[in-house]
Structure formats: C-alpha cells, structure tokens
N, C-alpha and C positions, 0 to 999 in steps of 0.2 A: 663762420656765420653761411655759407651756400648750405653746406651741410645738413647743418641745425633748418632752415626755410622749406630744404624739400622734404624731410622726416617731418615736420610739421603738416605741410601741403599734404603729404601722402596721407599722414592719418585723417586729416579734417574728411578729403574725398572717401576714405575707406569707413569712415564713422559708423554708419550702419552698418557694416559687415562686423567689423571689431565689435561692436556692440554684443550685437547677437552673438558669435564667438564666445562672448565672457559668458553670458548669463546660461548657452546652450554645457556648460562646461564647471562641473566643481569647483576641479582645482583651480582654472584661471578666476572663478568669482572667488575665490579663498585669496589666492597671489594677491588677486588687487585690492582685498579690502585689506590687508597687510599691509601689502605697500602703501596703499595713501593713509592708513594709520601710523604708519609711523611718521611717513614725509611730513603730513600736514603737524602732527604734532612737535616736531623738530622742528619743524621752519620758522617760527615766534623765536627760540631761543638762538637760532642760527644768524637771523638779521640783526635781534641786537648784543649777540658776541662780535658782530665783522663793525657793526658802529660803534661798540667802544673800542674794539682794537683802529679802525681810522681815526677815532678821538688820540687815543695813546700817540700812535704816529704822528700825532700833526703837533700834539701840544705835549709830551713827553720825550723829549730828543735821546737819545742814549748818550749823549756825554755829559747832562745829565744824571738821568740811570745811576751812571757810575761815581759819579760823587758823593751819591747815596746809600755806597755801598761800602762797608767798614774794612782797612788796609788788611784786618787777620786772616786770614784764612779760611781759619775756622769759623767764627767771626760770619766773615763775610758770607758763609756757605749759608748757614742759617739767617739771614738775613734777609738776601736774594729768595729761600725760601718762603718766605714770611713776605715778601713783596709780592714773590710771582701769583700766589693767592690774593694780594689786593691789587692786582693790574692785571686783568682778564686780558684775552686774545689767545688766538689761536695758534697751530702746530707752526704753521707757514707764517703767522707775524713775529714768532717766540724764534726764529732760527737765526736770521737775518738779522733782528735786537741783536743777541747772545753776541752773535759773530762780531758786531760791532763792540761790545760792554767787554769782547776778550781783549781787541790789543789796543785800547782807549781810553782816557782819562784813570789811569791807573788801579782799573779793576780786575783781581783774577780773574783768571780763566776759571775758579771753581766758581765763583760766585759768578759767572756768565753761564756754564753752564746748567749751575743749579738753578737759573731763572729759568731757562731754557726747558726748561724738564717740567716744572713746576707752577709758570703762563697760565697753561693749556688745559692743565688736571684738574688743579682745586679752586680757580678763582670763582665767586659768587655764583657768576650766570649758570658754567657747568655745574656747579650745586646745586643750586636749584632746580635747573633742569633733571638732575637724577632724582632728585624730592620728588618733583610732578612725575618724572615716570613711573620709579616705586614705590606709590601711594601707602602699598601692604608690607613694604619693607625700609619704615624710616633709619634705621642702622644702618643702611646700605649707604648713603649718603656718609656718615662715617666714617665707615670705615674703608669707601673712597679714599676721602681725604688724607686718611691714615697714611694707606697704603701708597699713596702716591706722593704725600711729602716725606715718608721715609724714603724711599724710590729716588727721589731728587737729591737729597743729602747726601746719602751714602754713596751716591755716584760723582757728585761732587767734591768729597773728602777724597772718595780715591783720587779724584784725577789731582787737586793738595799735592797727595801722597805718592802717588806710580805718573801723573800727566807728563810728558815730554811736550816742549814745545815746539821741536823739533817734527813735529806729527802735521800740524797744522803748515799747511805749502799751499794755502790759496790767498791770496791778497785782500782784502778787503772792494768789492764792486765799489764804482765811481756814485757818489749820492746827488741827485741833482735836486734835493728837497729847499734848498738853500736860496735858488733860482727859481721857486714854485710858490707860488701863491697858496696860504692854512688851506684855501677849501676844496683847490687840484690837491695837495697832497690825500686829505680828507677823503676825499671821490676816490680818488684812484687804489687809496689801501684797502676803501670799503669795498672797490668795486670787485678788488684781485682776490680778494680773500673771502668773498659772495660766493664769487664763481666757481676761487676750489674749493672750496667746504660744500658746495649746493652739489657741485659736479660727485664728490665723493659720496654724499647725503645718498641723494637718487642712486650711486652704486650699491651702496650696503643696504638701505633699503629693499632694491631688487634682488638682494640675496638671501635678506632675511624673508622674504616672502616666497623665494625656493627653496629654502630650507625645511620651509613649513610642507610643501607639498609635492620635494620633490627626494626625501631622504627617508625613508622609512622609517618606523615607529618605534621600530626594534633598536635601530641607531642610538635615538634618544635614551630608552630602557637603559641600554648599556652605561651611557654617560652620567644618566639619574645615578647609577652601582658601582660606578667609578669614579672616584671624584679625582683620581691620578688621570687620567683619559679625558676625563672631561678637564681637568685644567689643563694640558696639554692640546686639546684639541681648539679650547676658544684662545687660548696663547697663539696660537699660527692663525688663524679666525683674525683677530686681534691686526697681526705685522699685515696680512694680507689682502684684509678689506680696506684698512688707508682711513677710517672714517673722521671727520670731524670730533674735536671734543666736546663739542654745543650740543650734538646731536646722538652720538655714539650710545647715550643711555638709552634712547626709545629703540635702539634696535636690541637692545641686548636685554629691555622688559619683554621685548615682542617673543624671546627664545622662553617664552615660559614652562615650557620640557626638561629646560636643564637646570639645574641647583644652582642656588644663589653664589656659592664661593666660585665657581669657574666663571659667571659672570662678573666677578668681580676682579676675577685675570684678565677674562676683555675689558671691563672698562678701563683698567689700572697701566696697562701693554700698551694700550690703541696712542694712547695721546705721548707714552716713553717714546715707542719704535713702531714703525712699520715703513712699507716700501718707500711713501714717498717721502717721509722723515728720513732717513737713508739716504736717499737722492740726495733733498736739499744741504744734510749736510756732509754730504762728498761736495755736496758742489762749494759749499761756504768756508769749510775747512780743508777739504782736505779727503782725497782716499785713504792716506793711511792714518784720520781721526776716525772716518766713519769707521772703518773695516775692526776696529779696536773699538772704539762704542757702542759702537748697535749691537753685539752680541755682551755685550758686557751689562747693558742697563736693561736687555730681557730678562738674561737671570737675574739680574737683581729684582727686576718688577713684578715678575713670575714669584720670586723665592717672599721677597714685601705681601702682595695681595695672601701669596697665604697664609701666612703669618698673622698677619694682622686677621683676616679673615677667619681664622679659625678663632680665634679672643671673643671679635667683634661679631658674628654673624651663628658664629659655632657650629664649624662644618656644613653650615642646611647650603 
C-alpha cells in the first residue's frame, strides 16, 4: 500500500510533465491510447465477473457442487464441463473450488479438473466479453467456447484414465467460511479476485500497448504469413501474460495485426494454463501434479484451438 500511494503521489506531482511527454511523443500517445482502450473496455466485465464469483463463493459451497456431480467419471466430466459454463468465475477462484471438489463429497478428480478448466473459459461473462471485443467476428465466440470445452473434457478424461492420486501431495487448506458471515465471505472473495485479476489486466494492457509501439511491423507481417509461428508465439504470450479470462478478449482484439486463429489460441490457452495458474495448482495440488498437468493442458489447449479454429474460423 505504501508503494502504491508513493507512485500515485509521484504521478500527481509530475502530471504536467508526464502529459507533455506523452503529447510530444507519437509512440507514447499510441501506447497510452491502446492501454486505455483495452483497460476501460475490460473493467466492466471484470467487475461483473468478480461479483458473480463472490456470490458463488458465498452461496454455492464445494460440498453442494460435489453432490451435483454424477458418480460415473465419463458422465461426470461432461456434467462438470457444462456446469463450468453455467457457473462463472475467474481462474483464481476455480482452482481452490476444484481442489475441494477433488477430495470431498465423492466427486471424482476428473470432474473437478474439468470444472477447473471450463468455469473460467466458457462462462457467460467471458463469452459476452468476447462478443463485445470481436464485434466483426461473431464466430470467435463459438470457436472459443468449443475449443475451451473440448480442452476441459479431454483433460478430464485423461485424468480419469491416467491420473494417479499420489500426485496430489498438498492437503486442503483450512476454511473459515463456516465462522464468517456471508457478507464477509462475499466481500473477501470479490476483493481478492478483483485485485488479482485487475493487476494482471494492467500488465496485459501494458503488454498490448508495448506490442503496438515496440515490435517492428515486419514481425507481425511474419506472424500473419506463418500460422504455425503465430500459433506458437500467441500460446507462449498467453502463458506468460497470465491475463484474467474476463479481460483477455480485449487484449487479443487489440492485436489486429495477428490473424484470428493465433488469437483464438491465445484465448483458449490463457484460461487453461499460465504462470499464475501453475503456481496456484502447485500450491493447492502439489508440484508433482502441476508439473504433469500444466504441460499436458498446454498441448491439448493449443491443438483444440487449432482444430476448432480451422473448422469454425477457416484458418483466418
């Protein structure tokens, strides 16, 4: 907090100088415009997402979710994928919920992991945000939903077939929800999710602005002309930037110099695996789990996005 206040005071006292520097520089003006455009468009959806996530944390307990999951793993995976679409939440909220589903109430681990991948990727808030971010490409919404759901289901079935319980080395953290009022639980969940997601949104918007002014045009020309290279670069960017799924569509939409298929890969890979999700999964499930689950998810998400994108978007 002290550092944040210091930065704000420094910006306040140097506002005139900073404004003049931006107006005198075409690169800074472009970067500022891109940053503000991405951030301002994404914040309403981010706020809506964290409010819904807080309500879920308050009124929908992991035990209740576990009772809704069928006993058979194959059916449970499909039910968890559809349940993730109906219950919006960000990546930060889906990991601890999935961990509790994994070990309580008879829910299978495959269904828990499917829910963890589906909830932040294909919920209504994310799909509406994607539609707003890509008004000229409505098929992007269908492609994102199909590829993300396919990724979640494949990883759930893969865990049911090859997963091992001994990879889960972390115990469930103690929960204090039973001793707190619902308002406290809601406020803490919404505050945590908003601060986490907004910080990564700022970094993502800044990265998008930097890409517009620092990357030479010939780099984007090569990405536009080589789909394989574009897919690989956008998958790596999704892992490194670690954007919130409720805001990543606006960052992807700002990269107009990149074809739709690589941008679809960016949108499918990001909510499934990134640096912050790897850290959270290692903390909640254990390093042995994260070291196996994250690389597999990256490959499945990239392949699913490419396959669905080629059919729905036509490889554009």
